[in-house]
C-alpha positions as a Markdown table, in Angstrom:
| # | Residue | x | y | z |
|---|---|---|---|---|
| 1 | Met | 55.6 | -6.2 | 17.9 |
| 2 | Ala | 52.1 | -6.6 | 19.2 |
| 3 | Leu | 50.5 | -9.7 | 18.4 |
| 4 | Arg | 46.4 | -9.2 | 18.3 |
| 5 | Gly | 44.8 | -11.8 | 19.3 |
| 6 | Asn | 41.7 | -9.3 | 18.2 |
| 7 | Leu | 42.6 | -7.2 | 15.8 |
| 8 | Leu | 40.6 | -6.6 | 12.8 |
| 9 | Val | 42.7 | -8.1 | 9.7 |
| 10 | Leu | 43.6 | -6.0 | 7.1 |
| 11 | Val | 43.9 | -8.1 | 3.9 |
| 12 | Leu | 46.2 | -5.9 | 1.5 |
| 13 | Leu | 45.1 | -8.3 | -1.2 |
| 14 | Phe | 47.3 | -6.3 | -3.7 |
| 15 | Ala | 44.6 | -5.7 | -6.7 |
| 16 | Ala | 45.8 | -2.2 | -8.1 |
| 17 | Ala | 44.4 | 0.7 | -9.1 |
| 18 | Ala | 44.9 | 3.5 | -10.8 |
| 19 | Thr | 44.0 | 7.4 | -8.8 |
| 20 | Ala | 43.2 | 10.1 | -10.8 |
| 21 | Ser | 46.7 | 10.9 | -11.4 |
| 22 | Gly | 47.7 | 7.3 | -13.0 |
| 23 | Lys | 50.6 | 7.1 | -10.6 |
| 24 | Ser | 49.3 | 4.9 | -7.7 |
| 25 | Ala | 47.9 | 1.8 | -6.7 |
| 26 | Arg | 45.4 | 0.1 | -4.2 |
| 27 | Leu | 45.6 | -3.0 | -1.8 |
| 28 | Asp | 42.4 | -3.6 | -0.8 |
| 29 | Leu | 41.1 | -4.1 | 2.7 |
| 30 | Val | 38.5 | -7.1 | 2.8 |
| 31 | Pro | 36.0 | -7.6 | 5.5 |
| 32 | Ala | 35.4 | -11.3 | 7.2 |
| 33 | Ala | 32.2 | -13.1 | 7.9 |
| 34 | Pro | 30.5 | -12.6 | 11.1 |
| 35 | Gly | 31.9 | -16.1 | 12.1 |
| 36 | Ala | 33.9 | -14.1 | 15.2 |
| 37 | Ser | 32.6 | -14.5 | 18.6 |
| 38 | Leu | 32.5 | -11.0 | 19.8 |
| 39 | Ala | 32.4 | -11.9 | 23.2 |
| 40 | Ser | 36.0 | -13.8 | 22.7 |
| 41 | Arg | 37.2 | -11.0 | 20.7 |
| 42 | Ala | 36.4 | -8.6 | 24.3 |
| 43 | Arg | 38.4 | -11.2 | 26.0 |
| 44 | Asp | 41.5 | -10.8 | 23.3 |
| 45 | Asp | 41.1 | -7.0 | 23.6 |
| 46 | Arg | 41.8 | -7.3 | 27.4 |
| 47 | Arg | 44.8 | -9.3 | 27.3 |
| 48 | Arg | 46.3 | -7.1 | 24.1 |
| 49 | His | 45.4 | -4.2 | 26.5 |
| 50 | Ala | 47.2 | -5.5 | 29.2 |
| 51 | Tyr | 50.3 | -6.3 | 26.7 |
| 52 | Ile | 50.2 | -2.3 | 25.9 |
| 53 | Cys | 49.8 | -0.9 | 29.1 |
| 54 | Ala | 52.8 | -3.2 | 30.3 |
| 55 | Arg | 55.2 | -2.8 | 27.4 |
| 56 | Leu | 54.6 | 1.4 | 27.8 |
| 57 | Arg | 55.5 | 1.1 | 31.6 |
| 58 | Ser | 58.8 | -0.7 | 30.6 |
| 59 | Arg | 59.9 | 1.6 | 27.8 |
| 60 | Gln | 63.1 | 2.8 | 28.8 |
| 61 | Gly | 64.9 | 6.0 | 27.7 |
| 62 | Gly | 66.7 | 6.7 | 24.6 |
| 63 | Ser | 65.7 | 7.4 | 20.5 |
| 64 | Arg | 65.6 | 4.2 | 18.7 |
| 65 | Arg | 63.6 | 6.0 | 15.8 |
| 66 | Val | 65.8 | 7.5 | 13.0 |
| 67 | Ala | 63.7 | 9.7 | 10.4 |
| 68 | Ala | 63.7 | 8.4 | 6.9 |
| 69 | Glu | 64.1 | 11.1 | 4.1 |
| 70 | Val | 60.9 | 10.8 | 1.1 |
| 71 | Ala | 62.3 | 9.7 | -2.0 |
| 72 | Ser | 59.2 | 9.5 | -3.7 |
| 73 | Ser | 55.6 | 11.4 | -4.0 |
| 74 | Ser | 54.3 | 8.2 | -5.9 |
| 75 | Ala | 51.7 | 6.0 | -4.2 |
| 76 | Val | 50.5 | 2.7 | -3.9 |
| 77 | Ser | 48.0 | 1.2 | -2.1 |
| 78 | Leu | 46.8 | -2.4 | -1.5 |
| 79 | Pro | 43.2 | -4.0 | -1.0 |
| 80 | Met | 42.3 | -4.8 | 3.0 |
| 81 | Ser | 39.5 | -7.1 | 4.1 |
| 82 | Ser | 38.0 | -7.5 | 7.6 |
| 83 | Gly | 39.0 | -10.8 | 9.0 |
| 84 | Ala | 35.1 | -11.3 | 10.9 |
| 85 | Tyr | 34.2 | -14.3 | 8.3 |
| 86 | Ser | 37.3 | -16.2 | 9.5 |
| 87 | Gly | 36.6 | -15.8 | 12.8 |
| 88 | Thr | 39.6 | -13.2 | 13.7 |
| 89 | Gly | 38.7 | -9.3 | 15.3 |
| 90 | Gln | 41.8 | -8.2 | 12.6 |
| 91 | Tyr | 42.5 | -7.2 | 8.9 |
| 92 | Phe | 44.4 | -8.9 | 6.8 |
| 93 | Val | 46.3 | -7.6 | 3.6 |
| 94 | Lys | 48.6 | -9.7 | 0.8 |
| 95 | Leu | 52.2 | -9.1 | 0.7 |
| 96 | Arg | 54.8 | -10.5 | -2.1 |
| 97 | Val | 57.9 | -11.2 | -0.3 |
| 98 | Gly | 61.2 | -12.5 | -1.8 |
| 99 | Thr | 62.9 | -13.3 | -5.0 |
| 100 | Pro | 60.9 | -15.7 | -6.9 |
| 101 | Val | 58.2 | -13.6 | -5.1 |
| 102 | Gln | 55.8 | -15.9 | -2.4 |
| 103 | Glu | 52.4 | -14.6 | -1.6 |
| 104 | Phe | 51.4 | -14.3 | 2.3 |
| 105 | Thr | 48.5 | -13.0 | 3.8 |
| 106 | Leu | 48.9 | -10.9 | 7.2 |
| 107 | Val | 47.5 | -9.4 | 9.8 |
| 108 | Ala | 47.9 | -5.4 | 9.4 |
| 109 | Asp | 49.0 | -4.1 | 12.5 |
| 110 | Thr | 49.4 | -0.3 | 14.1 |
| 111 | Gly | 51.0 | -1.6 | 17.1 |
| 112 | Ser | 53.8 | -3.9 | 15.7 |
| 113 | Asp | 57.3 | -2.9 | 15.1 |
| 114 | Leu | 58.1 | -6.2 | 13.0 |
| 115 | Thr | 56.7 | -7.8 | 9.9 |
| 116 | Trp | 56.7 | -11.4 | 10.1 |
| 117 | Val | 56.0 | -14.8 | 8.0 |
| 118 | Lys | 55.9 | -18.5 | 9.3 |
| 119 | Cys | 58.9 | -20.0 | 8.1 |
| 120 | Ala | 59.9 | -23.5 | 6.9 |
| 121 | Gly | 59.7 | -25.7 | 10.0 |
| 122 | Ala | 56.6 | -23.8 | 11.8 |
| 123 | Ser | 54.9 | -25.4 | 14.4 |
| 124 | Pro | 52.1 | -25.8 | 13.6 |
| 125 | Pro | 52.7 | -25.6 | 10.1 |
| 126 | Gly | 51.2 | -24.1 | 7.3 |
| 127 | Arg | 51.7 | -22.0 | 4.0 |
| 128 | Val | 55.6 | -21.1 | 4.5 |
| 129 | Phe | 58.5 | -18.5 | 3.5 |
| 130 | Arg | 61.5 | -20.4 | 2.6 |
| 131 | Pro | 64.5 | -18.3 | 2.8 |
| 132 | Lys | 66.7 | -20.1 | 1.0 |
| 133 | Thr | 64.8 | -20.5 | -2.3 |
| 134 | Ser | 65.1 | -16.5 | -2.3 |
| 135 | Arg | 68.0 | -15.2 | -3.8 |
| 136 | Ser | 67.4 | -11.4 | -1.7 |
| 137 | Trp | 67.3 | -12.8 | 1.6 |
| 138 | Ala | 69.9 | -11.6 | 4.1 |
| 139 | Pro | 69.9 | -12.9 | 7.9 |
| 140 | Ile | 70.6 | -9.8 | 10.0 |
| 141 | Pro | 73.9 | -10.6 | 12.4 |
| 142 | Cys | 72.7 | -10.6 | 16.5 |
| 143 | Ser | 76.0 | -7.6 | 16.6 |
| 144 | Ser | 74.7 | -5.7 | 14.4 |
| 145 | Asp | 73.0 | -2.4 | 15.6 |
| 146 | Thr | 69.7 | -3.5 | 14.0 |
| 147 | Cys | 69.4 | -6.3 | 16.3 |
| 148 | Lys | 70.2 | -4.7 | 19.4 |
| 149 | Leu | 68.7 | -1.3 | 19.0 |
| 150 | Asp | 65.8 | -1.8 | 16.3 |
| 151 | Val | 64.8 | -5.3 | 16.9 |
| 152 | Pro | 62.0 | -5.6 | 20.2 |
| 153 | Phe | 62.4 | -8.6 | 21.7 |
| 154 | Thr | 65.5 | -9.6 | 20.5 |
| 155 | Leu | 67.2 | -12.9 | 22.3 |
| 156 | Ala | 70.2 | -12.6 | 24.1 |
| 157 | Asn | 71.8 | -15.5 | 22.4 |
| 158 | Cys | 74.6 | -14.6 | 20.4 |
| 159 | Ser | 77.2 | -17.2 | 20.1 |
| 160 | Ser | 79.0 | -15.2 | 17.7 |
| 161 | Pro | 79.2 | -11.4 | 15.7 |
| 162 | Ala | 77.4 | -13.5 | 12.9 |
| 163 | Ser | 74.9 | -15.8 | 14.2 |
| 164 | Pro | 71.7 | -14.6 | 13.1 |
| 165 | Cys | 69.1 | -12.1 | 15.2 |
| 166 | Thr | 66.7 | -13.9 | 17.3 |
| 167 | Tyr | 63.2 | -12.4 | 18.9 |
| 168 | Asp | 60.6 | -14.0 | 20.8 |
| 169 | Tyr | 57.7 | -11.6 | 20.8 |
| 170 | Arg | 55.2 | -12.7 | 23.8 |
| 171 | Tyr | 51.6 | -11.8 | 25.1 |
| 172 | Lys | 51.8 | -12.2 | 28.4 |
| 173 | Glu | 48.9 | -15.0 | 29.9 |
| 174 | Gly | 49.7 | -17.3 | 27.2 |
| 175 | Ser | 48.2 | -15.1 | 24.3 |
| 176 | Ala | 49.9 | -15.2 | 21.1 |
| 177 | Gly | 53.8 | -15.4 | 20.2 |
| 178 | Ala | 56.2 | -15.5 | 17.6 |
| 179 | Arg | 59.8 | -17.0 | 17.9 |
| 180 | Gly | 62.4 | -16.7 | 14.8 |
| 181 | Ile | 65.2 | -15.1 | 12.9 |
| 182 | Val | 65.4 | -11.3 | 11.2 |
| 183 | Gly | 66.4 | -10.8 | 8.0 |
| 184 | Thr | 66.5 | -8.7 | 5.2 |
| 185 | Glu | 64.1 | -9.1 | 1.8 |
| 186 | Ser | 62.4 | -7.6 | -0.9 |
| 187 | Ala | 58.7 | -6.9 | -1.2 |
| 188 | Thr | 57.1 | -6.6 | -4.7 |
| 189 | Ile | 54.2 | -4.1 | -4.8 |
| 190 | Ala | 51.9 | -3.7 | -8.3 |
| 191 | Leu | 51.6 | -0.8 | -9.8 |
| 192 | Pro | 48.3 | 0.2 | -12.4 |
| 193 | Gly | 49.9 | -0.5 | -15.6 |
| 194 | Gly | 50.9 | -4.0 | -15.1 |
| 195 | Lys | 54.5 | -2.5 | -13.6 |
| 196 | Val | 55.5 | -3.1 | -10.5 |
| 197 | Ala | 57.5 | -1.5 | -7.6 |
| 198 | Gln | 59.8 | -3.4 | -5.4 |
| 199 | Leu | 61.2 | -2.1 | -2.0 |
| 200 | Lys | 64.6 | -3.5 | -0.9 |
| 201 | Asp | 65.9 | -4.5 | 2.5 |
| 202 | Val | 62.4 | -4.6 | 3.9 |
| 203 | Val | 63.2 | -5.9 | 7.7 |
| 204 | Leu | 61.2 | -9.5 | 8.1 |
| 205 | Gly | 61.1 | -11.6 | 10.5 |
| 206 | Cys | 61.0 | -15.7 | 9.8 |
| 207 | Ser | 59.1 | -17.2 | 12.3 |
| 208 | Ser | 59.8 | -20.9 | 13.3 |
| 209 | Ser | 57.4 | -21.3 | 15.7 |
| 210 | His | 53.8 | -19.3 | 16.9 |
| 211 | Asp | 50.7 | -19.4 | 18.2 |
| 212 | Gly | 47.1 | -17.8 | 18.9 |
| 213 | Gln | 43.9 | -17.7 | 17.2 |
| 214 | Ser | 44.7 | -14.8 | 14.5 |
| 215 | Phe | 47.1 | -16.8 | 12.7 |
| 216 | Arg | 45.0 | -20.1 | 11.9 |
| 217 | Ser | 43.6 | -17.4 | 8.5 |
| 218 | Ala | 47.3 | -15.4 | 8.5 |
| 219 | Asp | 50.5 | -16.3 | 7.4 |
| 220 | Gly | 52.1 | -13.6 | 9.9 |
| 221 | Val | 51.7 | -9.6 | 10.3 |
| 222 | Leu | 52.1 | -6.6 | 8.7 |
| 223 | Ser | 53.6 | -4.0 | 10.8 |
| 224 | Leu | 52.5 | -0.6 | 10.4 |
| 225 | Gly | 53.7 | 0.6 | 13.6 |
| 226 | Asn | 56.2 | 3.9 | 14.3 |
| 227 | Ala | 59.6 | 2.1 | 14.3 |
| 228 | Lys | 62.7 | 2.4 | 12.4 |
| 229 | Ile | 62.2 | -1.3 | 11.0 |
| 230 | Ser | 57.9 | -1.1 | 10.3 |
| 231 | Phe | 57.1 | -2.0 | 7.0 |
| 232 | Ala | 55.0 | 1.2 | 7.3 |
| 233 | Thr | 57.6 | 3.6 | 8.0 |
| 234 | Gln | 60.0 | 1.7 | 5.5 |
| 235 | Ala | 57.2 | 2.5 | 2.6 |
| 236 | Ala | 56.2 | 5.5 | 3.3 |
| 237 | Ala | 59.6 | 6.9 | 3.2 |
| 238 | Arg | 59.5 | 5.6 | -0.2 |
| 239 | Phe | 55.9 | 6.9 | -1.2 |
| 240 | Gly | 55.6 | 10.3 | 0.1 |
| 241 | Gly | 56.0 | 10.5 | 3.6 |
| 242 | Ser | 52.4 | 8.8 | 4.9 |
| 243 | Phe | 50.3 | 5.9 | 4.8 |
| 244 | Ser | 46.6 | 5.4 | 5.0 |
| 245 | Tyr | 43.7 | 2.8 | 5.5 |
| 246 | Cys | 40.0 | 2.8 | 5.2 |
| 247 | Leu | 38.3 | 0.1 | 7.0 |
| 248 | Val | 34.5 | -1.1 | 5.8 |
| 249 | Asp | 32.2 | -2.2 | 8.0 |
| 250 | His | 33.5 | -5.4 | 10.0 |
| 251 | Leu | 30.1 | -7.3 | 9.1 |
| 252 | Ala | 30.1 | -5.6 | 5.7 |
| 253 | Pro | 29.6 | -8.6 | 2.8 |
| 254 | Arg | 32.8 | -10.8 | 2.2 |
| 255 | Asn | 33.7 | -9.5 | -1.0 |
| 256 | Ala | 33.6 | -5.7 | 0.4 |
| 257 | Thr | 37.3 | -4.4 | 0.8 |
| 258 | Gly | 38.8 | -1.4 | 2.1 |
| 259 | Tyr | 42.6 | -0.4 | 1.3 |
| 260 | Leu | 45.8 | 0.2 | 2.7 |
| 261 | Ala | 47.6 | 2.5 | 0.6 |
| 262 | Phe | 51.1 | 5.1 | 0.7 |
| 263 | Gly | 51.4 | 7.6 | -0.5 |
| 264 | Pro | 50.1 | 11.5 | -0.5 |
| 265 | Gly | 46.4 | 10.7 | 0.8 |
| 266 | Gln | 42.7 | 12.5 | 0.1 |
| 267 | Val | 41.8 | 14.0 | 3.3 |
| 268 | Pro | 41.9 | 17.1 | 3.1 |
| 269 | Arg | 44.5 | 19.4 | 5.6 |
| 270 | Thr | 42.1 | 21.5 | 7.6 |
| 271 | Pro | 41.9 | 22.1 | 10.9 |
| 272 | Ala | 38.9 | 20.4 | 11.3 |
| 273 | Thr | 40.1 | 17.2 | 9.6 |
| 274 | Gln | 43.4 | 16.6 | 11.4 |
| 275 | Thr | 45.5 | 16.6 | 14.5 |
| 276 | Lys | 49.0 | 16.1 | 16.1 |
| 277 | Leu | 50.6 | 12.8 | 16.8 |
| 278 | Phe | 52.3 | 11.8 | 19.6 |
| 279 | Leu | 55.4 | 9.6 | 19.0 |
| 280 | Asp | 57.4 | 7.9 | 21.5 |
| 281 | Pro | 60.2 | 6.8 | 20.2 |
| 282 | Glu | 60.6 | 3.7 | 21.8 |
| 283 | Met | 57.5 | 2.7 | 21.1 |
| 284 | Pro | 55.4 | 1.7 | 17.8 |
| 285 | Phe | 51.9 | 3.2 | 19.0 |
| 286 | Tyr | 50.1 | 6.3 | 17.8 |
| 287 | Gly | 48.8 | 8.6 | 20.2 |
| 288 | Val | 46.7 | 11.1 | 19.6 |
| 289 | Lys | 45.4 | 14.1 | 22.4 |
| 290 | Val | 41.1 | 14.0 | 23.3 |
| 291 | Asp | 39.8 | 16.8 | 24.7 |
| 292 | Ala | 36.1 | 15.7 | 25.3 |
| 293 | Ile | 33.8 | 12.7 | 24.7 |
| 294 | His | 30.1 | 14.1 | 24.0 |
| 295 | Val | 27.1 | 12.1 | 23.7 |
| 296 | Ala | 23.6 | 13.5 | 22.8 |
| 297 | Gly | 25.8 | 16.9 | 22.0 |
| 298 | Lys | 26.7 | 17.3 | 26.0 |
| 299 | Ala | 30.1 | 16.8 | 26.7 |
| 300 | Leu | 30.8 | 14.2 | 29.4 |
| 301 | Asp | 32.4 | 14.9 | 32.8 |
| 302 | Ile | 35.6 | 12.8 | 32.3 |
| 303 | Pro | 38.7 | 14.2 | 34.6 |
| 304 | Ala | 41.2 | 16.0 | 32.0 |
| 305 | Glu | 44.0 | 13.7 | 33.5 |
| 306 | Val | 42.6 | 10.9 | 31.4 |
| 307 | Trp | 43.5 | 12.2 | 28.6 |
| 308 | Asp | 46.9 | 13.1 | 29.7 |
| 309 | Ala | 49.8 | 10.5 | 28.4 |
| 310 | Lys | 51.5 | 11.5 | 31.5 |
| 311 | Ser | 48.7 | 9.3 | 33.2 |
| 312 | Gly | 46.8 | 7.6 | 30.7 |
| 313 | Gly | 46.8 | 9.0 | 27.6 |
| 314 | Val | 44.8 | 7.8 | 24.1 |
| 315 | Ile | 46.0 | 6.0 | 20.9 |
| 316 | Leu | 44.3 | 4.7 | 17.9 |
| 317 | Asp | 44.6 | 1.1 | 17.4 |
| 318 | Ser | 43.9 | -1.2 | 14.3 |
| 319 | Gly | 44.6 | -3.9 | 16.2 |
| 320 | Asn | 41.9 | -3.5 | 19.1 |
| 321 | Thr | 38.7 | -4.4 | 17.7 |
| 322 | Leu | 36.8 | -2.5 | 20.7 |
| 323 | Thr | 37.7 | 0.8 | 21.7 |
| 324 | Val | 38.9 | 0.2 | 25.0 |
| 325 | Leu | 38.5 | 3.6 | 28.2 |
| 326 | Ala | 39.9 | 4.3 | 31.3 |
| 327 | Ala | 37.5 | 3.8 | 34.0 |
| 328 | Pro | 36.6 | 7.8 | 34.7 |
| 329 | Ala | 36.0 | 7.5 | 30.9 |
| 330 | Tyr | 34.5 | 4.7 | 30.5 |
| 331 | Lys | 32.1 | 5.0 | 33.4 |
| 332 | Ala | 31.0 | 8.5 | 32.2 |
| 333 | Val | 30.6 | 7.1 | 28.5 |
| 334 | Val | 28.1 | 4.3 | 29.8 |
| 335 | Ala | 26.1 | 6.0 | 31.8 |
| 336 | Ala | 25.3 | 8.6 | 29.3 |
| 337 | Leu | 24.4 | 6.0 | 26.7 |
| 338 | Ser | 22.6 | 3.3 | 28.7 |
| 339 | Lys | 20.4 | 6.5 | 29.8 |
| 340 | His | 19.0 | 6.8 | 26.3 |
| 341 | Leu | 18.8 | 3.3 | 26.3 |
| 342 | Asp | 16.9 | 2.6 | 29.8 |
| 343 | Gly | 13.9 | 1.8 | 27.4 |
| 344 | Val | 15.0 | -1.1 | 25.8 |
| 345 | Pro | 14.6 | -4.4 | 28.3 |
| 346 | Lys | 18.5 | -5.3 | 29.2 |
| 347 | Val | 20.0 | -8.7 | 28.8 |
| 348 | Ser | 22.9 | -11.0 | 30.0 |
| 349 | Phe | 25.7 | -11.3 | 27.1 |
| 350 | Pro | 29.5 | -11.6 | 29.5 |
| 351 | Pro | 31.7 | -10.1 | 29.2 |
| 352 | Phe | 29.9 | -6.8 | 28.0 |
| 353 | Glu | 28.1 | -5.1 | 30.6 |
| 354 | His | 25.3 | -3.6 | 28.8 |
| 355 | Cys | 23.2 | -5.3 | 26.1 |
| 356 | Tyr | 19.8 | -4.9 | 24.9 |
| 357 | Asn | 16.9 | -7.3 | 23.6 |
| 358 | Trp | 16.6 | -4.8 | 20.6 |
| 359 | Thr | 13.2 | -7.0 | 19.3 |
| 360 | Ala | 12.1 | -6.4 | 22.2 |
| 361 | Arg | 11.9 | -2.4 | 21.7 |
| 362 | Arg | 8.3 | -0.8 | 21.9 |
| 363 | Pro | 6.8 | -1.3 | 17.9 |
| 364 | Gly | 7.1 | 2.1 | 16.3 |
| 365 | Ala | 9.4 | 3.8 | 19.0 |
| 366 | Pro | 12.0 | 6.1 | 17.0 |
| 367 | Glu | 15.6 | 5.7 | 17.2 |
| 368 | Ile | 17.0 | 6.0 | 20.6 |
| 369 | Ile | 20.9 | 5.3 | 20.2 |
| 370 | Pro | 22.5 | 9.0 | 21.0 |
| 371 | Lys | 24.7 | 10.7 | 18.6 |
| 372 | Leu | 28.8 | 9.7 | 19.5 |
| 373 | Ala | 31.8 | 12.4 | 19.2 |
| 374 | Val | 35.1 | 12.1 | 20.4 |
| 375 | Gln | 37.2 | 15.3 | 20.2 |
| 376 | Phe | 40.5 | 16.1 | 19.8 |
| 377 | Ala | 42.7 | 19.1 | 20.3 |
| 378 | Gly | 42.3 | 21.3 | 18.1 |
| 379 | Ser | 38.8 | 21.2 | 15.5 |
| 380 | Ala | 38.7 | 17.5 | 14.7 |
| 381 | Arg | 35.9 | 15.7 | 15.1 |
| 382 | Leu | 35.4 | 12.0 | 14.8 |
| 383 | Glu | 31.2 | 11.0 | 15.0 |
| 384 | Pro | 31.1 | 7.1 | 14.6 |
| 385 | Pro | 28.0 | 5.9 | 13.4 |
| 386 | Ala | 26.1 | 4.4 | 16.0 |
| 387 | Lys | 26.7 | 0.8 | 14.8 |
| 388 | Ser | 30.5 | 1.3 | 16.1 |
| 389 | Tyr | 29.9 | 2.0 | 19.3 |
| 390 | Val | 26.3 | 0.1 | 20.2 |
| 391 | Ile | 27.1 | -3.2 | 18.1 |
| 392 | Asp | 25.4 | -5.8 | 17.0 |
| 393 | Val | 26.9 | -8.9 | 19.1 |
| 394 | Lys | 24.1 | -11.8 | 18.1 |
| 395 | Pro | 20.7 | -11.1 | 16.3 |
| 396 | Gly | 18.3 | -9.2 | 18.3 |
| 397 | Val | 21.3 | -8.4 | 20.6 |
| 398 | Lys | 23.2 | -5.2 | 21.0 |
| 399 | Cys | 25.5 | -4.7 | 23.4 |
| 400 | Ile | 27.4 | -0.9 | 24.4 |
| 401 | Gly | 30.5 | -2.3 | 22.6 |
| 402 | Val | 33.3 | -0.6 | 24.8 |
| 403 | Gln | 35.5 | -1.7 | 26.9 |
| 404 | Glu | 36.7 | -0.3 | 30.8 |
| 405 | Gly | 40.6 | 0.0 | 31.1 |
| 406 | Glu | 42.5 | 0.3 | 34.4 |
| 407 | Trp | 42.9 | 3.5 | 35.8 |
| 408 | Pro | 45.5 | 5.1 | 35.6 |
| 409 | Gly | 45.8 | 3.9 | 32.4 |
| 410 | Leu | 45.8 | 4.0 | 28.3 |
| 411 | Ser | 42.4 | 3.8 | 26.2 |
| 412 | Val | 42.7 | 3.0 | 23.2 |
| 413 | Ile | 40.5 | 3.5 | 20.0 |
| 414 | Gly | 39.6 | -0.4 | 18.3 |
| 415 | Asn | 39.0 | -1.0 | 14.7 |
| 416 | Ile | 35.5 | -0.9 | 15.2 |
| 417 | Met | 34.9 | 2.4 | 16.2 |
| 418 | Gln | 37.4 | 3.5 | 13.2 |
| 419 | Gln | 35.5 | 1.5 | 10.6 |
| 420 | Glu | 33.8 | 3.6 | 7.5 |
| 421 | His | 36.4 | 6.1 | 8.1 |
| 422 | Leu | 39.9 | 7.1 | 5.7 |
| 423 | Trp | 42.6 | 7.7 | 8.5 |
| 424 | Glu | 46.1 | 9.2 | 6.8 |
| 425 | Phe | 49.3 | 8.9 | 9.1 |
| 426 | Asp | 51.4 | 11.6 | 7.8 |
| 427 | Leu | 54.7 | 10.4 | 9.4 |
| 428 | Lys | 56.5 | 13.2 | 8.0 |
| 429 | Asn | 54.3 | 15.8 | 9.7 |
| 430 | Met | 53.5 | 14.0 | 12.9 |
| 431 | Gln | 49.7 | 14.5 | 12.1 |
| 432 | Val | 46.7 | 12.1 | 11.9 |
| 433 | Arg | 44.1 | 13.2 | 9.4 |
| 434 | Phe | 40.7 | 11.7 | 8.8 |
| 435 | Lys | 37.3 | 11.7 | 7.6 |
| 436 | Gln | 33.9 | 9.7 | 6.6 |
| 437 | Ser | 34.3 | 7.4 | 3.5 |
| 438 | Asn | 32.6 | 3.9 | 2.2 |
| 439 | Cys | 36.2 | 2.8 | 1.5 |
| 440 | Thr | 35.3 | 2.4 | -2.1 |
| 441 | Arg | 37.9 | 4.9 | -3.3 |
């Protein structure tokens, strides 16, 4: 499970909203205030990127993933909010677990395998889950296949077959982490008309210790990764085989919300809106194939091996705030963008390398930010708004909002680049679809 210091927080507020069919509910994603430092997010993103790369390098052969059958075609959705107002680069959702139910605000993370919440006795203290008071909580034995094969970062201390499964998620370089036991629990989701749906036997981590800036405002993590035990996989199997999210502008007003939904999506199934998902059975990440990046209508000179999964590849990651490009792609992109921005006075704003005093632009100067487009394999083309790649870092200052990654190495399309688009992850057919959206549905 990836614990991200720089995720935009997907806040599932569990406010239900009916679709035209009357068979779905929605969870909103709400943006947080611009109190979070983009500079600190950039540093956290680099640690997260190093963690993901290290995990990919250390993966072992064999498949842990078991495809779940689709049991229903109805849908549910949850409100999703940005964590910028609470000082993080993540999105939050609210999830209700246990019997009787307890509600928690969780970081929605496409790079996580395990959903976990802070538990009684957690350090530092805060709102906690109390498994002993829940009639539906059942610890998973450390001797079980689920513990040995499906739960990442499990600990080897199994004093007896019935001892609970334990885990210790830890970022490198002293970053965020969590430690606890794993069990199964029920999750309750609101449906239109006052009804509720209950997901049983959801795999849930009960963390007695945790650290990281993200968890000052959140109670844990909602796993949306590609893994047998993730909440996304379990909920998608119940509600049509897919899930989707729509991220509002991370600097939108505090009451603005996007949403996280499970069930049939609203993105047309056309070559122009979809591309293949590449899923590693050992890893939770969602891989895609990029063919090219265009700036001002011109394809940049980027070696094809940058986009090849054998030497690099690309993942979509709601947990990274900024987009990270392997060095050859980064250099080509910033060279093309900075050429068009050459007339704007530069300023220093570490760790960003290319920043501009926007208030010093020549009065009456035309818009000079060129259009950037990411061409995926096939006909699908992402054309993010300019604010998603030349970003506001403080009043009057804009920076090219991409970071340089190691080479050979992975590229990551972060959540700011994904904002104001609806993304549908069709796990059944291994496709991702997307379209522009204001996320109001």
